[in-house]
C-alpha positions as CSV (number, residue, x, y, z in Angstrom):
1,M,118.6,130.3,126.3
2,K,118.6,133.8,124.2
3,Q,118.5,131.7,120.9
4,W,115.5,130.4,122.3
5,L,113.9,133.7,123.2
6,K,114.7,134.9,119.4
7,N,113.3,132.9,117.8
8,R,110.0,133.3,119.7
9,R,109.8,136.4,119.0
10,K,110.0,135.9,115.8
11,G,107.0,138.3,114.2
12,Y,105.7,138.3,118.0
13,G,103.6,142.0,116.8
14,K,100.7,138.7,115.2
15,K,102.0,137.1,118.6
16,L,100.6,140.2,120.4
17,V,97.4,140.5,118.3
18,S,96.7,136.0,119.5
19,I,97.7,137.2,122.9
20,H,94.9,140.5,123.6
21,A,92.1,138.3,121.5
22,W,92.2,135.5,123.8
23,N,93.2,137.8,126.9
24,A,89.1,139.2,126.3
25,W,87.9,136.7,125.4
26,I,89.4,134.5,128.8
27,V,88.0,138.6,130.7
28,V,84.2,138.2,129.0
29,I,83.9,134.7,130.2
30,L,84.7,135.1,133.8
31,A,83.0,138.1,133.8
32,I,79.4,136.2,132.6
33,T,80.3,133.0,135.1
34,G,81.3,135.3,138.0
35,L,78.1,137.9,138.3
36,M,76.4,134.6,137.6
37,L,77.8,133.5,140.7
38,V,77.3,136.1,142.9
39,G,73.9,135.8,141.8
40,G,71.0,135.1,144.0
41,F,68.9,134.7,140.8
42,W,70.8,131.6,139.7
43,R,72.0,130.4,142.6
44,E,68.3,128.8,142.3
45,I,68.1,128.1,139.3
46,L,71.7,126.8,138.4
47,G,70.9,124.2,141.2
48,I,74.6,122.0,140.8
49,G,74.7,124.0,137.9
50,R,76.1,126.4,139.8
51,V,79.1,123.9,141.3
52,W,79.5,123.5,137.6
53,L,80.1,127.1,136.7
54,K,82.2,127.7,139.7
55,W,85.0,125.2,138.5
56,L,84.5,126.5,134.9
57,H,85.5,129.6,136.4
58,I,88.2,128.7,138.5
59,I,89.8,126.9,135.1
60,V,89.1,129.6,132.7
61,G,90.8,132.3,135.2
62,L,94.3,129.3,135.4
63,A,93.9,129.1,131.8
64,M,94.9,133.2,131.7
65,L,98.4,132.3,133.1
66,A,99.4,131.4,129.9
67,P,99.2,134.3,128.2
68,V,99.7,135.9,130.6
69,I,103.2,134.2,130.5
70,Y,103.5,133.9,126.6
71,Y,103.0,137.9,126.9
72,L,106.1,137.9,129.5
73,I,108.3,136.4,126.6
74,L,107.5,138.7,124.6
75,A,107.8,142.0,127.1
76,G,111.3,142.2,125.9
77,K,111.4,143.3,122.1
78,H,107.1,145.1,123.3
79,W,109.3,146.8,125.3
80,K,111.7,148.4,123.7
81,Q,109.6,149.1,121.0
82,L,107.5,151.1,123.5
83,R,110.2,153.2,124.6
84,N,109.4,156.4,123.3
85,R,105.6,155.9,125.2
86,P,106.1,156.1,128.4
87,W,101.8,155.6,128.7
88,Q,102.0,152.7,127.1
89,R,104.8,151.7,129.4
90,V,102.2,152.7,132.0
91,N,99.3,150.3,130.0
92,T,101.0,147.4,130.2
93,I,101.9,147.5,133.7
94,F,98.1,148.3,135.0
95,V,97.6,145.2,133.1
96,L,99.7,143.2,133.9
97,A,99.3,143.3,137.2
98,L,95.3,143.2,137.0
99,L,95.5,139.9,135.7
100,V,97.9,139.0,137.8
101,G,95.8,140.3,141.1
102,W,93.0,138.1,139.7
103,L,94.8,135.1,139.5
104,L,96.5,135.2,142.5
105,S,93.6,136.6,144.2
106,G,92.1,133.3,142.6
107,I,94.1,131.0,143.4
108,V,94.0,131.7,147.0
109,L,89.8,131.1,146.4
110,W,90.6,128.4,145.4
111,Q,92.6,126.5,148.3
112,F,90.2,128.8,150.7
113,K,90.8,125.3,152.9
114,L,94.4,125.9,152.0
115,A,94.3,129.6,152.7
116,G,92.2,129.6,155.8
117,P,89.3,132.7,156.4
118,R,92.0,135.6,157.3
119,W,93.6,134.9,153.1
120,S,90.2,133.9,151.3
121,N,89.3,137.5,152.9
122,A,91.7,139.7,151.7
123,A,92.0,137.5,148.9
124,L,87.7,137.9,148.0
125,L,88.6,141.7,149.6
126,I,91.0,141.7,146.2
127,H,89.9,140.1,143.9
128,D,86.0,142.2,143.8
129,L,88.6,145.3,144.0
130,L,90.6,144.5,141.2
131,T,87.1,143.6,138.7
132,W,85.9,146.4,139.9
133,V,88.7,149.3,138.9
134,G,89.1,146.9,136.4
135,L,86.8,145.4,134.6
136,P,85.3,147.8,132.3
137,Y,89.6,149.5,131.7
138,I,90.7,146.3,130.3
139,I,87.9,145.1,128.6
140,Y,88.2,148.3,126.4
141,H,92.4,147.2,126.4
142,S,91.9,144.7,125.2
143,I,89.7,145.4,122.3
144,T,91.4,148.6,121.1
145,R,94.5,147.4,121.7
146,T,93.8,144.2,119.4
147,K,92.4,146.8,116.3
148,W,95.7,148.7,117.5
149,L,98.2,145.9,115.9
150,K,96.8,144.7,113.6
151,D,97.3,147.9,111.9
152,P,101.5,146.9,110.3
153,A,102.5,151.2,110.2
154,R,101.3,150.9,114.0
155,R,103.0,147.6,115.2
156,A,106.0,149.1,113.2
157,V,109.1,151.0,114.7
158,K,109.8,154.2,112.3
159,T,113.2,155.0,112.8
160,T,115.2,156.3,109.8
161,T,118.4,153.5,109.4
162,T,121.0,153.5,107.2
163,S,120.3,151.0,105.9
164,T,116.1,151.9,104.7
165,R,117.8,154.0,102.4
166,T,120.7,152.4,101.3
167,Q,117.5,149.6,100.0
168,H,116.1,152.4,98.8
169,T,118.8,153.5,96.4
170,A,120.0,150.1,95.4
171,D,116.4,149.5,94.4
172,R,116.7,152.1,92.3
173,S,120.2,151.6,90.8
174,D,119.3,148.0,89.5
175,T,116.3,150.1,88.6
176,I,118.7,151.9,86.2
177,I,120.8,149.4,85.2
178,D,118.3,147.4,84.5
179,E,116.5,149.8,81.7
180,K,117.6,151.4,78.7
181,E,118.7,154.6,77.7
182,T,115.4,155.9,76.6
183,P,113.5,159.4,76.9
184,A,111.2,157.2,79.3
185,A,114.0,155.9,81.3
186,I,115.2,159.0,82.6
187,S,111.4,160.0,83.0
188,S,111.5,157.2,85.2
189,S,114.9,157.6,86.8
190,Q,114.0,161.4,87.7
191,F,110.7,160.5,89.3
192,D,112.2,157.9,90.8
193,R,115.1,160.1,92.6
194,S,111.8,162.8,93.2
195,S,110.0,160.1,95.6
196,E,113.2,159.2,97.3
197,R,113.8,162.7,98.3
198,D,109.9,162.5,99.5
199,L,110.6,159.4,101.0
200,L,113.5,159.9,102.6
201,K,111.9,163.7,104.5
202,S,108.6,161.7,105.1
203,E,111.0,159.6,107.5
204,E,113.3,162.7,108.9
205,R,109.4,163.5,109.9
206,P,108.5,163.4,113.1
207,Q,105.7,160.8,113.6
208,P,103.3,161.9,116.7
209,L,102.9,160.2,119.9
210,Y,99.5,160.1,119.9
211,T,97.3,160.5,116.9
212,R,94.3,161.9,116.6
213,R,91.8,158.2,116.6
214,A,94.1,157.2,119.6
215,F,93.6,160.2,122.0
216,I,90.3,159.5,121.1
217,R,89.7,155.9,122.2
218,S,91.8,157.0,125.5
219,A,89.0,159.5,126.4
220,V,86.1,156.5,125.9
221,G,88.7,154.1,127.8
222,V,88.6,157.2,130.5
223,G,85.5,157.6,130.3
224,L,83.9,154.0,130.6
225,A,85.9,153.4,133.7
226,V,85.3,156.5,135.7
227,T,81.0,155.8,134.3
228,L,80.8,152.7,134.3
229,G,83.2,151.7,137.3
230,P,81.0,153.4,139.4
231,T,78.2,151.7,138.2
232,F,79.4,147.8,138.2
233,I,79.6,148.7,142.6
234,S,76.9,150.4,142.7
235,W,75.2,147.3,141.2
236,V,76.8,144.0,142.7
237,G,76.8,146.8,146.2
238,R,73.3,146.5,145.4
239,N,73.1,142.9,145.3
240,L,74.8,141.6,147.9
241,K,74.4,144.0,150.1
242,I,77.6,144.7,150.6
243,D,76.9,148.3,151.0
244,N,74.4,148.4,153.8
245,S,74.3,148.0,157.7
246,I,72.6,146.2,160.1
247,D,70.5,149.7,161.0
248,S,69.7,149.8,157.4
249,M,68.8,146.2,157.0
250,L,66.6,146.2,160.0
251,E,64.6,149.9,159.2
252,N,63.2,147.9,156.2
253,D,63.2,144.9,158.0
254,P,59.7,142.8,156.9
255,N,59.1,140.1,160.0
256,R,56.8,141.9,162.5
257,M,57.6,140.9,165.5
258,V,55.5,141.2,168.9
259,P,57.3,141.9,171.3
260,L,61.3,142.4,170.2
261,P,64.1,140.9,172.8
262,Q,65.7,143.0,175.0
263,P,69.3,142.5,174.5
264,L,71.2,141.3,178.1
265,S,73.9,143.5,179.8
266,A,76.3,141.5,177.3
267,S,75.4,141.7,174.1
268,S,74.1,145.9,174.8
269,P,76.7,147.2,174.4
270,P,78.6,143.6,172.5
271,I,81.1,142.3,174.6
272,G,83.1,141.4,171.1
273,G,83.1,145.5,170.2
274,G,80.8,144.8,167.6
275,A,81.4,142.7,163.6
276,E,83.6,143.8,162.2
277,G,83.0,143.1,158.3
278,H,79.9,143.3,156.4
279,F,77.6,140.5,155.7
280,R,77.0,139.2,151.7
281,V,73.6,138.3,151.3
282,Y,73.2,135.2,149.7
283,T,69.5,132.9,149.0
284,V,67.9,130.5,147.4
285,T,64.6,131.3,147.4
286,P,63.3,136.0,147.7
287,I,63.9,136.4,151.5
288,P,61.1,135.1,153.8
289,S,59.5,136.8,156.2
290,F,57.2,136.6,159.9
291,S,54.5,137.8,162.0
292,N,53.5,136.0,164.9
293,A,51.0,134.9,163.5
294,N,52.9,132.3,160.8
295,W,55.9,131.8,162.9
296,S,55.8,129.0,165.1
297,F,59.2,126.6,166.2
298,R,59.2,123.5,166.8
299,I,61.5,120.2,167.6
300,D,60.7,117.2,166.8
301,G,61.1,113.4,166.0
302,L,63.3,111.3,167.4
303,V,63.0,112.2,170.9
304,E,60.9,112.3,173.6
305,R,59.0,115.5,174.1
306,A,59.0,116.9,171.1
307,Q,58.8,120.8,171.7
308,V,56.8,123.9,169.7
309,W,56.9,127.5,170.9
310,N,55.1,130.0,169.7
311,W,56.7,134.3,169.5
312,E,55.8,134.9,173.0
313,Q,57.5,131.9,173.9
314,F,60.7,131.4,172.2
315,V,61.6,135.3,173.3
316,K,60.9,134.7,176.9
317,M,63.7,131.7,177.0
318,A,66.7,132.2,179.0
319,R,69.0,133.1,176.2
320,T,73.6,133.2,176.5
321,V,76.3,135.5,174.8
322,Q,79.0,134.0,172.8
323,V,81.4,135.9,170.4
324,S,82.7,134.1,167.3
325,D,83.9,134.6,163.9
326,F,81.2,133.7,160.6
327,H,83.5,132.0,157.5
328,C,81.3,131.9,154.0
329,V,82.5,129.0,152.5
330,T,83.1,131.8,149.4
331,G,86.2,133.2,151.0
332,W,84.4,136.2,152.9
333,S,84.1,136.4,156.8
334,V,83.3,138.9,159.7
335,Y,85.0,139.1,162.1
336,K,84.4,139.0,166.6
337,N,80.2,138.9,166.2
338,T,78.3,138.6,169.3
339,W,75.7,136.2,168.5
340,E,72.2,135.8,171.7
341,G,70.6,133.6,171.8
342,I,69.5,129.2,173.0
343,S,72.3,126.7,172.8
344,L,71.7,123.5,170.5
345,V,72.6,121.2,173.1
346,K,70.5,122.7,176.4
347,L,67.0,122.8,173.1
348,L,67.8,119.5,173.0
349,K,68.7,118.2,175.8
350,Q,65.4,119.8,177.7
351,A,63.7,117.8,174.4
352,G,65.8,114.1,175.4
353,V,67.2,112.4,172.3
354,K,66.1,108.9,172.1
355,P,69.1,106.4,171.4
356,E,68.6,105.7,167.8
357,A,69.1,108.7,167.0
358,H,71.2,109.6,164.4
359,S,71.9,113.5,162.9
360,V,70.2,116.6,163.3
361,K,67.8,118.2,161.0
362,F,67.5,122.3,160.8
363,Y,65.0,123.7,158.1
364,S,64.4,127.0,157.1
365,G,60.9,129.0,156.9
366,D,62.2,129.8,153.6
367,G,60.4,126.3,152.8
368,V,62.8,124.9,150.3
369,Y,66.8,124.8,152.7
370,T,67.5,122.4,155.0
371,D,71.2,120.2,156.8
372,A,72.4,118.3,158.9
373,I,75.0,118.0,161.7
374,T,76.3,113.9,163.6
375,M,74.5,113.8,166.5
376,D,78.7,113.8,168.1
377,Q,78.7,117.3,166.3
378,A,75.3,119.1,167.3
379,Q,77.5,118.2,171.4
380,M,79.4,121.3,170.6
381,E,78.5,124.0,172.9
382,D,79.0,126.9,170.4
383,I,76.1,125.9,167.7
384,M,73.2,128.5,169.2
385,V,70.2,129.0,168.1
386,A,70.2,132.8,168.0
387,V,68.3,135.3,167.9
388,M,70.3,138.6,168.7
389,H,73.1,140.4,167.1
390,D,75.6,142.2,168.5
391,G,72.7,143.4,170.9
392,K,70.1,144.1,167.7
393,P,67.1,141.4,166.3
394,I,68.6,139.7,163.5
395,P,66.8,141.6,160.2
396,A,64.9,139.1,157.7
397,D,68.5,139.7,155.1
398,L,70.3,138.0,157.9
399,G,68.0,134.8,158.5
400,G,65.9,136.7,160.9
401,P,63.9,136.4,163.4
402,V,65.8,133.1,164.6
403,R,69.1,132.1,162.5
404,L,71.3,128.5,163.3
405,V,75.0,129.7,164.0
406,I,77.5,127.0,163.8
407,P,81.2,128.8,164.3
408,Q,83.7,126.1,163.8
409,M,81.6,124.6,159.9
410,Y,81.4,127.1,157.0
411,A,78.1,128.7,157.2
412,Y,76.9,127.1,154.6
413,K,75.8,125.0,157.6
414,S,73.9,127.9,159.4
415,V,70.8,127.3,158.6
416,K,68.8,131.0,158.2
417,W,65.2,131.5,158.9
418,L,65.3,128.2,161.2
419,N,62.3,127.7,162.3
420,R,62.5,124.0,163.0
421,I,65.0,120.8,164.1
422,E,64.1,116.7,163.0
423,L,66.0,114.6,165.1
424,I,66.0,111.5,162.2
425,D,67.6,108.0,162.3
426,S,70.0,107.7,159.3
427,E,72.5,110.4,157.4
428,H,70.6,113.6,155.7
429,I,72.1,115.9,152.8
430,G,71.9,119.2,153.0
431,Y,70.6,122.1,150.1
432,W,74.1,122.3,149.0
433,E,75.0,119.8,149.3
434,E,73.5,118.0,147.0
435,R,74.3,120.1,144.5
436,G,78.6,119.9,145.2
437,Y,79.6,121.6,148.2
438,D,81.5,119.5,150.5
439,K,79.5,117.2,153.5
440,D,82.6,118.5,155.5
441,A,81.6,121.6,156.1
442,W,84.8,122.5,159.3
443,L,87.2,125.4,158.7
444,T,91.2,125.2,158.6
445,G,92.0,124.3,162.4
446,A,88.4,124.4,164.1
447,S,89.3,123.1,167.7
448,Q,86.3,120.3,168.8
449,R,85.2,118.1,165.4
450,I,85.4,115.5,168.1
451,P,82.9,117.7,171.1
452,N,85.8,117.3,174.0
453,N,82.7,115.4,176.2
454,L,81.8,112.9,173.5
455,S,84.7,109.6,173.5
456,G,83.7,109.9,169.5
457,S,83.5,107.0,167.1
């Protein structure tokens, strides 16, 4: 094993250069693909390409394991070289921690169904935090370290050794022996002895731990981390709305629905104690806005009695309250939401379902997004057509004035801006399922995959 490690570490300086170069490219690709995956603009532009982009992000992320392992093989020799450079050791530990943190949290997000919502939510928080803090720094580090390592004088360990002096003396002796005793030779010999003295003095002179150029580069790196880091956080916050409370969303809500729904006593204060976590706003179209003039709600298709309501009629319907968690397939969750609305089972019963109905299709008011569940799945009593969240109207950013809530499935099934329910006689492939998402949207550990009141088929 020792011999194998010794062979692997030969020419390790050049190998470190290659590791930094590969790592720099990997980080750049992950940064670009990651930003495109979370950006609302790209979700619509890419279509099914978003699923391929996600797999590219996963594969390249897993590829990061190769340079990490390769470095660990060389780490012993590199660590010895840095024995008098404590800050460079700290830097090495920090970069390794970033890479390993990204790897582990990314693997959990990749295997979100096996990990479950709570692990996925924690992994996403860690993944984002490492990105916000580490991305400016690690790009800077990868670039500057690659240049640093390309300089052989910097790669070498500058210490005075007996072998160096002996080799130089031997070289000088060989030169004198081979030359004839001429004035020119004597002069050359004297010059060699003078050069030797200068070399020995140079070797004995203390070498600076940090050069002026290195200090400037470090200062630039700190500046990038301080300035670009917060800017990046702010950019992500504006695009994902993770820094916006429900109250601030309502203050800027483009919906103009009159009258506003009045909460039941179980909603205000919310019996769930208030939502824990932050919603991230993902859309495939610009966020629509509604008013009494352009909003209506209907149930049609394979029903005995088609139903149509305007806002004034719909808001007067009897509502119930439930507490449930909300889980996005991308890994984030919001816990203990208090939803107030109308049970889907009740709405279907009121409309009367024809025997040939196979699926329930849901339409979004954005005119683009649709999804569906089977009639068996539609019998789950916790599926709600919601009009309030934690005792307040649902803002447009979160799918208001009315949205679907299916607590036991990932949120791409919970259609936002819901304004139509149609019963159909066949299967329907929803918007994201057409683009590669799994039709099986059940959460890990969902308790009602086959409702208790149905025998199943």
